ChimeraX commands (.cxc) that place a marker at each C-alpha (Angstrom):
marker #1 position -0.05,0.03,-0.04 radius 0.5
marker #1 position 1.03,3.64,-0.49 radius 0.5
marker #1 position 1.91,5.40,2.07 radius 0.5
marker #1 position 2.71,9.31,2.00 radius 0.5
marker #1 position 2.27,10.45,5.31 radius 0.5
marker #1 position 4.19,13.74,6.32 radius 0.5
marker #1 position 3.57,14.99,2.74 radius 0.5
marker #1 position 0.99,17.34,3.88 radius 0.5
marker #1 position 0.89,18.58,7.33 radius 0.5
marker #1 position -18.89,11.75,13.62 radius 0.5
marker #1 position -19.72,11.59,10.12 radius 0.5
marker #1 position -22.54,12.86,7.90 radius 0.5
marker #1 position -24.25,10.41,5.42 radius 0.5
marker #1 position -23.33,10.78,1.99 radius 0.5
marker #1 position -25.50,10.73,-0.85 radius 0.5
marker #1 position -24.91,7.86,-3.57 radius 0.5
marker #1 position -26.07,8.69,-7.26 radius 0.5
marker #1 position -27.56,5.45,-8.70 radius 0.5
marker #1 position -26.54,6.14,-12.25 radius 0.5
marker #1 position -29.47,5.54,-14.75 radius 0.5
marker #1 position -27.91,3.33,-17.53 radius 0.5
marker #1 position -28.92,4.02,-21.29 radius 0.5
marker #1 position -31.37,1.23,-21.55 radius 0.5
marker #1 position -29.86,-0.48,-24.94 radius 0.5
marker #1 position -27.20,-1.76,-22.50 radius 0.5
marker #1 position -27.53,-5.38,-21.50 radius 0.5
marker #1 position -26.68,-6.59,-18.10 radius 0.5
marker #1 position -23.54,-8.34,-19.04 radius 0.5
marker #1 position -22.49,-5.30,-21.04 radius 0.5
marker #1 position -22.94,-3.11,-18.06 radius 0.5
marker #1 position -21.05,-5.62,-15.89 radius 0.5
marker #1 position -17.91,-5.46,-18.14 radius 0.5
marker #1 position -18.14,-1.85,-18.59 radius 0.5
marker #1 position -17.81,-1.43,-14.93 radius 0.5
marker #1 position -15.31,-4.48,-14.65 radius 0.5
marker #1 position -13.17,-2.71,-17.10 radius 0.5
marker #1 position -12.96,0.60,-14.97 radius 0.5
marker #1 position -12.56,-0.77,-11.67 radius 0.5
marker #1 position -10.87,-4.24,-12.09 radius 0.5
marker #1 position -7.22,-2.74,-11.02 radius 0.5
marker #1 position -8.51,-0.69,-7.87 radius 0.5
marker #1 position -8.44,-3.06,-4.82 radius 0.5
marker #1 position -4.62,-3.70,-4.93 radius 0.5
marker #1 position -3.69,-0.52,-6.73 radius 0.5
marker #1 position -2.63,-2.41,-10.14 radius 0.5
marker #1 position -2.17,-0.49,-13.58 radius 0.5
marker #1 position -4.42,2.25,-13.06 radius 0.5
marker #1 position -3.10,4.07,-16.25 radius 0.5
marker #1 position -4.41,1.07,-18.05 radius 0.5
marker #1 position -7.63,0.91,-16.45 radius 0.5
marker #1 position -8.68,4.16,-17.46 radius 0.5
marker #1 position -8.16,3.37,-21.01 radius 0.5
marker #1 position -11.11,3.25,-23.38 radius 0.5
marker #1 position -12.27,-0.27,-23.85 radius 0.5
marker #1 position -12.25,-1.41,-27.44 radius 0.5
marker #1 position -16.03,-0.87,-29.13 radius 0.5
marker #1 position -16.75,1.53,-25.80 radius 0.5
marker #1 position -18.62,4.71,-26.57 radius 0.5
marker #1 position -16.43,7.63,-25.28 radius 0.5
marker #1 position -19.00,9.51,-24.00 radius 0.5
marker #1 position -20.82,6.93,-22.03 radius 0.5
marker #1 position -17.68,5.72,-20.86 radius 0.5
marker #1 position -16.85,9.22,-19.34 radius 0.5
marker #1 position -20.36,9.81,-18.05 radius 0.5
marker #1 position -19.99,6.28,-16.22 radius 0.5
marker #1 position -16.78,7.50,-14.64 radius 0.5
marker #1 position -18.25,11.07,-13.73 radius 0.5
marker #1 position -20.74,9.22,-11.72 radius 0.5
marker #1 position -18.16,6.85,-10.09 radius 0.5
marker #1 position -15.91,9.54,-9.13 radius 0.5
marker #1 position -18.77,11.77,-8.20 radius 0.5
marker #1 position -19.65,9.09,-5.47 radius 0.5
marker #1 position -16.20,8.07,-4.34 radius 0.5
marker #1 position -15.39,11.77,-3.52 radius 0.5
marker #1 position -18.89,12.16,-1.72 radius 0.5
marker #1 position -18.21,9.13,0.43 radius 0.5
marker #1 position -14.66,10.10,0.93 radius 0.5
marker #1 position -15.51,14.15,2.18 radius 0.5
marker #1 position -18.36,12.55,4.37 radius 0.5
marker #1 position -16.03,10.36,6.53 radius 0.5
marker #1 position -14.04,13.68,7.56 radius 0.5
marker #1 position -17.05,15.99,7.70 radius 0.5
marker #1 position -17.05,16.29,11.21 radius 0.5
marker #1 position -13.77,18.01,11.36 radius 0.5
marker #1 position -14.32,20.11,8.42 radius 0.5
marker #1 position -16.27,22.52,9.85 radius 0.5
marker #1 position -17.25,26.49,9.27 radius 0.5
marker #1 position -14.74,27.15,12.56 radius 0.5
marker #1 position -11.96,24.82,11.30 radius 0.5
marker #1 position -12.12,25.62,7.44 radius 0.5
marker #1 position -13.61,29.02,7.38 radius 0.5
marker #1 position -12.65,29.50,3.43 radius 0.5
marker #1 position -12.44,26.61,0.83 radius 0.5
marker #1 position -8.68,26.64,0.33 radius 0.5
marker #1 position -5.47,24.19,-0.60 radius 0.5
marker #1 position -3.02,25.54,1.72 radius 0.5
marker #1 position -2.06,28.96,2.10 radius 0.5
marker #1 position -1.79,29.77,-1.78 radius 0.5
marker #1 position -5.22,28.51,-3.01 radius 0.5
marker #1 position -8.45,29.53,-2.14 radius 0.5
marker #1 position -11.43,28.99,-4.20 radius 0.5
marker #1 position -14.65,31.05,-4.27 radius 0.5
marker #1 position -17.94,29.62,-5.41 radius 0.5
marker #1 position -20.17,30.60,-8.40 radius 0.5
marker #1 position -22.27,28.59,-10.57 radius 0.5
marker #1 position -23.01,31.25,-13.27 radius 0.5
marker #1 position -26.83,30.71,-12.69 radius 0.5
marker #1 position -28.02,30.81,-8.69 radius 0.5
marker #1 position -24.63,32.71,-7.99 radius 0.5
marker #1 position -22.95,34.58,-10.72 radius 0.5
marker #1 position -20.60,36.69,-8.66 radius 0.5
marker #1 position -17.93,34.51,-7.18 radius 0.5
marker #1 position -18.52,34.50,-3.32 radius 0.5
marker #1 position -16.17,33.41,-0.10 radius 0.5
marker #1 position -17.77,30.53,1.51 radius 0.5
marker #1 position -16.24,28.01,4.21 radius 0.5
marker #1 position -15.13,24.71,2.87 radius 0.5
marker #1 position -18.09,22.67,4.25 radius 0.5
marker #1 position -20.49,25.11,2.54 radius 0.5
marker #1 position -18.23,25.07,-0.46 radius 0.5
marker #1 position -18.53,21.28,-1.04 radius 0.5
marker #1 position -22.02,21.39,-0.11 radius 0.5
marker #1 position -22.76,23.61,-2.92 radius 0.5
marker #1 position -20.73,21.85,-5.66 radius 0.5
marker #1 position -21.79,18.10,-4.59 radius 0.5
marker #1 position -25.52,19.67,-5.06 radius 0.5
marker #1 position -24.64,21.46,-8.56 radius 0.5
marker #1 position -22.92,18.31,-9.57 radius 0.5
marker #1 position -25.92,16.01,-8.66 radius 0.5
marker #1 position -27.97,18.42,-10.97 radius 0.5
marker #1 position -26.14,17.68,-13.77 radius 0.5
marker #1 position -26.33,14.23,-13.42 radius 0.5
marker #1 position -29.99,14.08,-12.92 radius 0.5
marker #1 position -30.02,16.20,-16.33 radius 0.5
marker #1 position -31.14,13.26,-18.76 radius 0.5
marker #1 position -30.22,15.85,-21.43 radius 0.5
marker #1 position -26.95,16.17,-20.38 radius 0.5
marker #1 position -26.71,12.61,-19.12 radius 0.5
marker #1 position -28.93,10.53,-21.64 radius 0.5
marker #1 position -30.62,7.39,-20.77 radius 0.5
marker #1 position -32.38,6.30,-23.59 radius 0.5
marker #1 position -31.01,4.79,-26.67 radius 0.5
marker #1 position -32.46,7.50,-29.04 radius 0.5
marker #1 position -30.94,10.09,-26.80 radius 0.5
marker #1 position -27.59,11.47,-27.76 radius 0.5
marker #1 position -24.95,13.36,-25.73 radius 0.5
marker #1 position -25.13,17.02,-26.16 radius 0.5
marker #1 position -22.56,19.23,-28.07 radius 0.5
marker #1 position -21.56,20.74,-24.90 radius 0.5
marker #1 position -21.42,17.46,-22.79 radius 0.5
marker #1 position -17.50,17.26,-22.68 radius 0.5
marker #1 position -17.27,21.29,-21.84 radius 0.5
marker #1 position -19.82,20.11,-18.78 radius 0.5
marker #1 position -17.88,17.45,-17.58 radius 0.5
marker #1 position -14.73,19.34,-17.88 radius 0.5
marker #1 position -16.16,22.06,-15.12 radius 0.5
marker #1 position -17.23,19.45,-13.10 radius 0.5
marker #1 position -14.02,17.58,-12.89 radius 0.5
marker #1 position -12.04,20.88,-12.34 radius 0.5
marker #1 position -13.96,21.68,-9.34 radius 0.5
marker #1 position -13.74,17.89,-8.09 radius 0.5
marker #1 position -10.09,18.25,-7.93 radius 0.5
marker #1 position -10.47,20.95,-5.26 radius 0.5
marker #1 position -12.48,18.99,-2.74 radius 0.5
marker #1 position -9.31,16.45,-2.93 radius 0.5
marker #1 position -6.64,19.44,-2.62 radius 0.5
marker #1 position -8.90,20.63,0.44 radius 0.5
marker #1 position -8.68,16.99,2.28 radius 0.5
marker #1 position -4.96,16.51,1.36 radius 0.5
marker #1 position -3.88,19.62,2.77 radius 0.5
marker #1 position -6.22,20.49,5.45 radius 0.5
marker #1 position -7.61,16.96,6.69 radius 0.5
marker #1 position -4.76,14.38,5.75 radius 0.5
marker #1 position -3.96,13.79,9.59 radius 0.5
marker #1 position -7.71,12.92,9.65 radius 0.5
marker #1 position -7.40,10.75,6.94 radius 0.5
marker #1 position -4.56,8.76,8.33 radius 0.5
marker #1 position -6.01,8.45,11.80 radius 0.5
marker #1 position -8.89,6.83,9.96 radius 0.5
marker #1 position -6.48,4.68,7.87 radius 0.5
marker #1 position -8.33,5.88,5.03 radius 0.5
marker #1 position -4.90,6.93,3.11 radius 0.5
marker #1 position -4.49,3.81,0.84 radius 0.5
marker #1 position -8.24,4.29,0.11 radius 0.5
marker #1 position -7.84,8.23,-0.60 radius 0.5
marker #1 position -4.62,7.68,-2.53 radius 0.5
marker #1 position -5.72,4.93,-4.72 radius 0.5
marker #1 position -9.18,7.05,-5.63 radius 0.5
marker #1 position -7.28,9.99,-6.14 radius 0.5
marker #1 position -4.59,8.84,-8.85 radius 0.5
marker #1 position -7.41,6.62,-10.62 radius 0.5
marker #1 position -9.06,10.22,-10.77 radius 0.5
marker #1 position -6.08,11.71,-11.82 radius 0.5
marker #1 position -4.98,9.28,-14.33 radius 0.5
marker #1 position -8.55,9.28,-15.92 radius 0.5
marker #1 position -8.37,13.24,-16.33 radius 0.5
marker #1 position -4.89,13.19,-17.95 radius 0.5
marker #1 position -6.16,10.37,-20.53 radius 0.5
marker #1 position -8.78,12.09,-21.84 radius 0.5
marker #1 position -7.76,15.86,-21.25 radius 0.5
marker #1 position -10.24,16.67,-18.91 radius 0.5
marker #1 position -8.69,19.30,-16.67 radius 0.5
marker #1 position -5.90,21.56,-17.38 radius 0.5
marker #1 position -2.25,20.94,-15.55 radius 0.5
marker #1 position -2.38,24.42,-13.96 radius 0.5
marker #1 position -5.92,23.27,-11.98 radius 0.5
marker #1 position -3.49,20.68,-10.35 radius 0.5
marker #1 position -0.81,22.78,-9.05 radius 0.5
marker #1 position -1.55,22.34,-5.49 radius 0.5
marker #1 position -1.40,18.78,-5.66 radius 0.5
marker #1 position 1.69,18.51,-8.07 radius 0.5
marker #1 position 4.12,17.16,-5.33 radius 0.5
marker #1 position 2.09,14.60,-4.49 radius 0.5
marker #1 position 1.03,13.49,-7.47 radius 0.5
marker #1 position 4.88,13.36,-8.73 radius 0.5
marker #1 position 5.57,11.14,-5.49 radius 0.5
marker #1 position 2.64,8.81,-5.77 radius 0.5
marker #1 position 3.36,8.29,-9.67 radius 0.5
marker #1 position 6.72,7.16,-8.47 radius 0.5
marker #1 position 5.31,5.06,-5.77 radius 0.5
marker #1 position 2.78,3.47,-7.88 radius 0.5
marker #1 position 5.50,3.06,-10.59 radius 0.5
marker #1 position 7.87,1.23,-8.12 radius 0.5
marker #1 position 5.21,-1.01,-7.24 radius 0.5
marker #1 position 4.24,-2.17,-10.78 radius 0.5
marker #1 position 7.77,-3.20,-11.37 radius 0.5
marker #1 position 7.66,-4.92,-8.36 radius 0.5
marker #1 position 4.32,-6.60,-8.99 radius 0.5
marker #1 position 3.73,-6.25,-12.62 radius 0.5
marker #1 position -0.41,-6.70,-13.32 radius 0.5
marker #1 position -1.75,-9.77,-15.41 radius 0.5
marker #1 position -3.95,-8.35,-17.92 radius 0.5
marker #1 position -6.52,-10.64,-20.06 radius 0.5
marker #1 position -5.99,-10.42,-23.71 radius 0.5
marker link #1:1,2 radius 0.2
marker link #1:2,3 radius 0.2
marker link #1:3,4 radius 0.2
marker link #1:4,5 radius 0.2
marker link #1:5,6 radius 0.2
marker link #1:6,7 radius 0.2
marker link #1:7,8 radius 0.2
marker link #1:8,9 radius 0.2
marker link #1:10,11 radius 0.2
marker link #1:11,12 radius 0.2
marker link #1:12,13 radius 0.2
marker link #1:13,14 radius 0.2
marker link #1:14,15 radius 0.2
marker link #1:15,16 radius 0.2
marker link #1:16,17 radius 0.2
marker link #1:17,18 radius 0.2
marker link #1:18,19 radius 0.2
marker link #1:19,20 radius 0.2
marker link #1:20,21 radius 0.2
marker link #1:21,22 radius 0.2
marker link #1:22,23 radius 0.2
marker link #1:23,24 radius 0.2
marker link #1:24,25 radius 0.2
marker link #1:25,26 radius 0.2
marker link #1:26,27 radius 0.2
marker link #1:27,28 radius 0.2
marker link #1:28,29 radius 0.2
marker link #1:29,30 radius 0.2
marker link #1:30,31 radius 0.2
marker link #1:31,32 radius 0.2
marker link #1:32,33 radius 0.2
marker link #1:33,34 radius 0.2
marker link #1:34,35 radius 0.2
marker link #1:35,36 radius 0.2
marker link #1:36,37 radius 0.2
marker link #1:37,38 radius 0.2
marker link #1:38,39 radius 0.2
marker link #1:39,40 radius 0.2
marker link #1:40,41 radius 0.2
marker link #1:41,42 radius 0.2
marker link #1:42,43 radius 0.2
marker link #1:43,44 radius 0.2
marker link #1:44,45 radius 0.2
marker link #1:45,46 radius 0.2
marker link #1:46,47 radius 0.2
marker link #1:47,48 radius 0.2
marker link #1:48,49 radius 0.2
marker link #1:49,50 radius 0.2
marker link #1:50,51 radius 0.2
marker link #1:51,52 radius 0.2
marker link #1:52,53 radius 0.2
marker link #1:53,54 radius 0.2
marker link #1:54,55 radius 0.2
marker link #1:55,56 radius 0.2
marker link #1:56,57 radius 0.2
marker link #1:57,58 radius 0.2
marker link #1:58,59 radius 0.2
marker link #1:59,60 radius 0.2
marker link #1:60,61 radius 0.2
marker link #1:61,62 radius 0.2
marker link #1:62,63 radius 0.2
marker link #1:63,64 radius 0.2
marker link #1:64,65 radius 0.2
marker link #1:65,66 radius 0.2
marker link #1:66,67 radius 0.2
marker link #1:67,68 radius 0.2
marker link #1:68,69 radius 0.2
marker link #1:69,70 radius 0.2
marker link #1:70,71 radius 0.2
marker link #1:71,72 radius 0.2
marker link #1:72,73 radius 0.2
marker link #1:73,74 radius 0.2
marker link #1:74,75 radius 0.2
marker link #1:75,76 radius 0.2
marker link #1:76,77 radius 0.2
marker link #1:77,78 radius 0.2
marker link #1:78,79 radius 0.2
marker link #1:79,80 radius 0.2
marker link #1:80,81 radius 0.2
marker link #1:81,82 radius 0.2
marker link #1:82,83 radius 0.2
marker link #1:83,84 radius 0.2
marker link #1:84,85 radius 0.2
marker link #1:85,86 radius 0.2
marker link #1:86,87 radius 0.2
marker link #1:87,88 radius 0.2
marker link #1:88,89 radius 0.2
marker link #1:89,90 radius 0.2
marker link #1:90,91 radius 0.2
marker link #1:91,92 radius 0.2
marker link #1:92,93 radius 0.2
marker link #1:93,94 radius 0.2
marker link #1:94,95 radius 0.2
marker link #1:95,96 radius 0.2
marker link #1:96,97 radius 0.2
marker link #1:97,98 radius 0.2
marker link #1:98,99 radius 0.2
marker link #1:99,100 radius 0.2
marker link #1:100,101 radius 0.2
marker link #1:101,102 radius 0.2
marker link #1:102,103 radius 0.2
marker link #1:103,104 radius 0.2
marker link #1:104,105 radius 0.2
marker link #1:105,106 radius 0.2
marker link #1:106,107 radius 0.2
marker link #1:107,108 radius 0.2
marker link #1:108,109 radius 0.2
marker link #1:109,110 radius 0.2
marker link #1:110,111 radius 0.2
marker link #1:111,112 radius 0.2
marker link #1:112,113 radius 0.2
marker link #1:113,114 radius 0.2
marker link #1:114,115 radius 0.2
marker link #1:115,116 radius 0.2
marker link #1:116,117 radius 0.2
marker link #1:117,118 radius 0.2
marker link #1:118,119 radius 0.2
marker link #1:119,120 radius 0.2
marker link #1:120,121 radius 0.2
marker link #1:121,122 radius 0.2
marker link #1:122,123 radius 0.2
marker link #1:123,124 radius 0.2
marker link #1:124,125 radius 0.2
marker link #1:125,126 radius 0.2
marker link #1:126,127 radius 0.2
marker link #1:127,128 radius 0.2
marker link #1:128,129 radius 0.2
marker link #1:129,130 radius 0.2
marker link #1:130,131 radius 0.2
marker link #1:131,132 radius 0.2
marker link #1:132,133 radius 0.2
marker link #1:133,134 radius 0.2
marker link #1:134,135 radius 0.2
marker link #1:135,136 radius 0.2
marker link #1:136,137 radius 0.2
marker link #1:137,138 radius 0.2
marker link #1:138,139 radius 0.2
marker link #1:139,140 radius 0.2
marker link #1:140,141 radius 0.2
marker link #1:141,142 radius 0.2
marker link #1:142,143 radius 0.2
marker link #1:143,144 radius 0.2
marker link #1:144,145 radius 0.2
marker link #1:145,146 radius 0.2
marker link #1:146,147 radius 0.2
marker link #1:147,148 radius 0.2
marker link #1:148,149 radius 0.2
marker link #1:149,150 radius 0.2
marker link #1:150,151 radius 0.2
marker link #1:151,152 radius 0.2
marker link #1:152,153 radius 0.2
marker link #1:153,154 radius 0.2
marker link #1:154,155 radius 0.2
marker link #1:155,156 radius 0.2
marker link #1:156,157 radius 0.2
marker link #1:157,158 radius 0.2
marker link #1:158,159 radius 0.2
marker link #1:159,160 radius 0.2
marker link #1:160,161 radius 0.2
marker link #1:161,162 radius 0.2
marker link #1:162,163 radius 0.2
marker link #1:163,164 radius 0.2
marker link #1:164,165 radius 0.2
marker link #1:165,166 radius 0.2
marker link #1:166,167 radius 0.2
marker link #1:167,168 radius 0.2
marker link #1:168,169 radius 0.2
marker link #1:169,170 radius 0.2
marker link #1:170,171 radius 0.2
marker link #1:171,172 radius 0.2
marker link #1:172,173 radius 0.2
marker link #1:173,174 radius 0.2
marker link #1:174,175 radius 0.2
marker link #1:175,176 radius 0.2
marker link #1:176,177 radius 0.2
marker link #1:177,178 radius 0.2
marker link #1:178,179 radius 0.2
marker link #1:179,180 radius 0.2
marker link #1:180,181 radius 0.2
marker link #1:181,182 radius 0.2
marker link #1:182,183 radius 0.2
marker link #1:183,184 radius 0.2
marker link #1:184,185 radius 0.2
marker link #1:185,186 radius 0.2
marker link #1:186,187 radius 0.2
marker link #1:187,188 radius 0.2
marker link #1:188,189 radius 0.2
marker link #1:189,190 radius 0.2
marker link #1:190,191 radius 0.2
marker link #1:191,192 radius 0.2
marker link #1:192,193 radius 0.2
marker link #1:193,194 radius 0.2
marker link #1:194,195 radius 0.2
marker link #1:195,196 radius 0.2
marker link #1:196,197 radius 0.2
marker link #1:197,198 radius 0.2
marker link #1:198,199 radius 0.2
marker link #1:199,200 radius 0.2
marker link #1:200,201 radius 0.2
marker link #1:201,202 radius 0.2
marker link #1:202,203 radius 0.2
marker link #1:203,204 radius 0.2
marker link #1:204,205 radius 0.2
marker link #1:205,206 radius 0.2
marker link #1:206,207 radius 0.2
marker link #1:207,208 radius 0.2
marker link #1:208,209 radius 0.2
marker link #1:209,210 radius 0.2
marker link #1:210,211 radius 0.2
marker link #1:211,212 radius 0.2
marker link #1:212,213 radius 0.2
marker link #1:213,214 radius 0.2
marker link #1:214,215 radius 0.2
marker link #1:215,216 radius 0.2
marker link #1:216,217 radius 0.2
marker link #1:217,218 radius 0.2
marker link #1:218,219 radius 0.2
marker link #1:219,220 radius 0.2
marker link #1:220,221 radius 0.2
marker link #1:221,222 radius 0.2
marker link #1:222,223 radius 0.2
marker link #1:223,224 radius 0.2
marker link #1:224,225 radius 0.2
marker link #1:225,226 radius 0.2
marker link #1:226,227 radius 0.2
marker link #1:227,228 radius 0.2
marker link #1:228,229 radius 0.2
marker link #1:229,230 radius 0.2
marker link #1:230,231 radius 0.2
marker link #1:231,232 radius 0.2
marker link #1:232,233 radius 0.2
marker link #1:233,234 radius 0.2
view
């Protein structure tokens, strides 16, 4: 298991999104898709391979499925430390002293405003949930197609979800370690990062607060892969 302790300095119920599947997918096809997405995760296997688009898979569906999965992972991770992330302890949404995030959704809140970290995350997760529930954006019927702005919307979602990881690592890493969630956090984050990189969903500058962490985890993952190369099905 990875351990990067020292790199950075009760629990609410999380809402899990049950993705609405496009109805032309058979149960076997759904299983294959999710198996392809997650088959290496339990033992930190080849995450770089796991994120690649499977043969004959629709790229928008692959991205849509992962958007829901990553949303659920982040939701659960944050819920595990939500008792420590309070308005008093985290009065601003930040990633260390150099990065502060203001909230705006362009509709309900057009002017960026400063909110506490828990308020920011709550607003963000609700905003993402609204997009996931929008069947025009995330189609469920065979005759429906993904809209022209699907990728742009997904990019905006991933860009903002990066900030939740950044806040957790900078402000709640000690709590994560105390809860013995560090290996799971690192696995989820690197899966998230490699997926983003594979499909060019977030600008490199948005990962700036986490750059050193990414470099260290990537080196550790490469070391593990050399020692224990994964066996891939042909």
